[in-house]
C-alpha positions, 0 to 999 in steps of 0.5 A: 499499500505504501509502495503504491502511494509512493508510486502515485506520488512519483508520477504527479511529480513527473507529469508536473515537471513535464508541464513545467518543462514546456518553454513559451515563446512570444509572437509578434503582430503586424500592422494588419492585426495590431491588437492581436497577441500570440504565445507558442508553448513548445514542449518535447514529446516522447518522440523527441518531436516538438509539440506546439500549442499556440494561443492567440487573443484579440485576433480579429476574424479574417473577414475584418481584415483590409482587405478581407480574407477567409481564413488564417494558416500557421507555417513552421519555416525551419530555415532559410532554404527550406520553405514553410510547411503548412501546420493548420487552420486557425479558427478564431472565436468571433465572441472573444477573438480568441484561438488555439492550434496544436501541432507537432513539428520534427524541429527544434529551431524554427519561425512560426508564421501566421498569414491571412489567405483567401483559402485554406487549401494553400500549399504556401504562405500566399497572404499577409503575414500577421504574426511571426514567433521563433521557437528555440528549443534546446 
């Protein structure tokens, strides 16, 4: 019984340490969405990949931009000589202008950018860049 309690306590402590080990990186908003804020939480998963949770606040829905767009797309750009890779689409809640996106990448150092696009089915950034951050997960 005492061993079981010790094992459970150890697992809880390890879980808390894993959560605490996540790094946070800020995102900078462009003039297209000056009130927007973004944070990137980056953690290393059990496979050695970087698990991302991006949180956005005060992000105007894309149809309110000038010119209006239909969606925001998140990209990872690992280096200058490689093209950005699409991570997903940002779905802004129009009530509180907030959104969360989760993704996993094999990189430790890379740029994260959010672009406003006419179409979610783009394969490279073609619209206005609205947010940018840099992840350096050592």
